C-alpha positions in Angstrom: 0.0 0.0 0.0 1.4 3.4 -1.0 2.0 6.1 1.6 -0.6 8.3 -0.1 -3.3 5.7 -0.1 -2.5 4.8 3.6 -2.8 8.5 4.6 -6.0 8.8 2.6 -7.6 5.9 4.3 -6.3 6.9 7.7 -7.7 10.4 7.5 -11.0 9.1 6.3 -11.3 6.7 9.2 -10.7 9.6 11.5 -12.7 12.3 9.8 -15.9 10.4 8.8 -16.8 9.4 12.4 -16.3 13.0 13.5 -18.6 14.3 10.7 -21.2 11.7 11.5 -21.2 12.6 15.2 -22.0 16.2 14.4 -24.7 15.3 11.8 -26.4 13.0 14.3 -26.1 15.3 17.3 -27.5 18.3 15.4 -28.5 21.4 17.4 -25.7 24.0 18.2 -22.9 21.5 17.7 -23.8 20.9 14.1 -24.2 24.5 13.4 -20.7 25.1 14.9 -19.3 22.2 12.9 -20.6 23.4 9.5 -19.7 27.1 10.4 -16.1 26.0 11.1 -16.0 24.0 7.9 -17.4 26.9 5.9 -14.7 29.4 7.3 -11.9 26.9 6.4 -13.2 26.2 2.9 -13.9 29.8 2.2 -10.4 30.7 3.3 -8.9 27.9 1.0 -10.9 29.3 -1.9 -9.8 32.8 -1.1 -6.2 31.8 -1.2 -6.6 29.8 -4.3 -8.7 32.3 -6.4 -8.1 35.7 -4.9 -7.9 38.4 -7.6 -8.9 35.8 -10.2 -12.1 35.1 -12.2 -15.0 33.4 -10.4 -13.7 34.5 -7.0 -16.9 36.1 -5.8 -19.1 33.6 -7.7 -17.4 30.8 -5.8 -17.9 32.5 -2.4 -21.6 32.9 -3.2 -21.9 29.3 -4.2 -20.2 28.2 -1.0 -22.8 30.3 1.0 -25.6 28.7 -0.9 -24.1 25.2 -0.5 -23.8 25.5 3.2 -27.2 27.0 3.6 -28.7 23.8 1.9 -26.7 21.6 4.4 -28.3 23.4 7.2 -31.8 23.1 5.6 -31.3 19.4 4.8 -30.5 18.8 8.5 -33.2 20.8 10.2 -36.0 21.6 7.7 -36.2 19.1 4.9 -36.3 16.0 7.1 -37.5 15.4 10.6 -34.2 13.7 11.5 -30.6 13.3 10.3 -31.1 10.3 8.0 -31.3 12.2 4.6 -28.2 14.3 5.2 -26.4 11.2 6.5 -27.3 9.3 3.3 -26.1 12.0 1.0 -22.9 12.2 2.9 -22.4 8.5 2.7 -23.0 8.6 -1.1 -20.4 11.3 -1.6 -17.7 9.6 0.7 -18.2 6.2 -1.0 -18.1 7.9 -4.4 -14.8 9.5 -3.5 -13.3 6.3 -2.1 -14.5 4.2 -5.0 -13.1 6.7 -7.5 -9.7 6.8 -5.9 -9.4 3.0 -5.2 -10.7 1.8 -8.6 -8.7 4.5 -10.4 -5.5 3.4 -8.8 -6.1 -0.3 -9.2 -7.4 -0.4 -12.8 -6.0 2.9 -14.2 -7.1 2.9 -17.9 -8.3 5.7 -20.1 -8.6 9.3 -18.8 -12.0 10.7 -18.1 -11.4 14.3 -18.9 -8.5 16.7 -19.5 -9.9 19.1 -16.9 -8.7 16.6 -14.3 -6.1 14.2 -15.7 -6.0 11.9 -12.7 -9.7 10.9 -13.3 -10.4 7.7 -15.1 -13.3 5.8 -16.4 -12.5 3.0 -14.0 -12.6 5.5 -11.1 -16.0 6.8 -12.3 -17.5 3.3 -12.4 -15.8 2.6 -9.0 -17.5 5.7 -7.6 -20.9 4.5 -8.7 -20.3 0.9 -7.6 -19.1 1.8 -4.0 -21.8 4.4 -3.5 -24.5 1.8 -4.2 -22.9 -0.8 -2.0 -22.5 1.6 0.9 -26.0 2.9 0.5 -27.5 -0.6 0.4 -25.7 -1.4 3.6 -26.9 1.8 5.2 -30.6 1.1 4.2 -30.2 -2.4 5.8 -29.0 -0.8 9.0 -31.8 1.7 9.1 -34.3 -0.8 8.0 -35.4 1.4 5.0 -36.6 0.2 1.6 -34.2 0.7 -1.3 -36.6 1.8 -3.9 -35.9 2.6 -7.6 -36.2 6.3 -6.8 -33.4 5.9 -4.3 -31.3 4.1 -6.9 -31.6 6.9 -9.4 -31.0 9.5 -6.6 -27.8 7.7 -5.6 -26.5 7.6 -9.2 -27.4 11.3 -9.7 -25.8 12.4 -6.5 -22.7 10.3 -7.2 -22.5 11.9 -10.7 -22.8 15.5 -9.3 -20.2 14.6 -6.6 -17.8 13.5 -9.3 -18.5 16.5 -11.5 -17.8 18.8 -8.4 -14.5 17.0 -7.9 -13.5 17.7 -11.5 -14.6 21.4 -11.3 -12.4 22.0 -8.2 -9.6 20.1 -9.8 -9.9 22.4 -12.8 -9.6 25.5 -10.6 -6.6 24.1 -8.9 -4.9 23.6 -12.2 -5.8 27.1 -13.2 -4.2 28.3 -10.0 -1.2 26.0 -10.6 -1.5 24.3 -7.2 -1.8 20.6 -6.3 -3.9 21.0 -3.0 -6.0 23.8 -1.6 -4.3 23.4 1.8 -2.4 21.1 4.1 -4.9 20.6 6.9 -5.7 16.9 6.1 -2.8 14.3 5.6 -3.4 12.4 2.3 -6.0 14.9 1.0 -4.5 18.4 1.4 -7.1 21.1 2.3 -10.5 20.6 3.5 -11.9 21.8 0.1 -9.9 18.9 -1.5 -11.8 16.4 0.7 -15.4 17.9 0.3 -15.2 19.3 -3.3 -17.8 16.8 -4.5 -20.0 17.3 -1.4 -20.4 21.1 -1.8 -22.0 20.4 -5.2 -24.0 17.4 -4.2 -25.8 18.9 -1.2 -27.4 21.8 -3.2 -28.4 19.4 -5.9 -29.9 17.0 -3.4 -31.7 19.8 -1.7 -33.4 21.0 -4.9 -34.3 17.4 -5.8 -35.9 16.7 -2.5 -37.6 20.1 -2.4 -39.2 19.5 -5.7 -40.5 16.2 -4.5 -38.8 14.2 -7.2 -37.4 11.7 -4.7 -40.7 10.9 -3.0 
């Protein structure tokens, strides 16, 4: 196992339970958690894109994205399950993309993000479905066809978000948005797909398409 892969897995093992704890607890603790994350990510975006195109648009999008996270936790659902499921899809997508991409390599997905491969894309879909199926068994929920399509859509948006942030990093000629997380770089590097997936999921649920 490479050092990079080991650091990535280790940081995920540490960070995921922390995030899940705040999601489940809700209340002031959750608001404090997402507020702290927003400040870190906004700072990383500022350092990456200050005095460059899309700087203010990016900040506005971050504000919208984090507002939808709050709405998903407190207003869209009566509990934490929906937000937790979306988070699980995004995390599984990221892990599947990285692992399958490293194992199978193959043709590149896009020039915007040269490290992304078709194998990684398929791996992201595959692992997100596996993780969600296990989660539904744990929560004793029915895995309907609507949830299947929702998972694939959220996984797709998460991967697109990853590519978009990778593109901005290339424009800014940097590898990582920060150094706060070993194996990932900055916090924005870790949640790049999520900040796109949450607003998308919020709109889908708000429109009643999932029900």
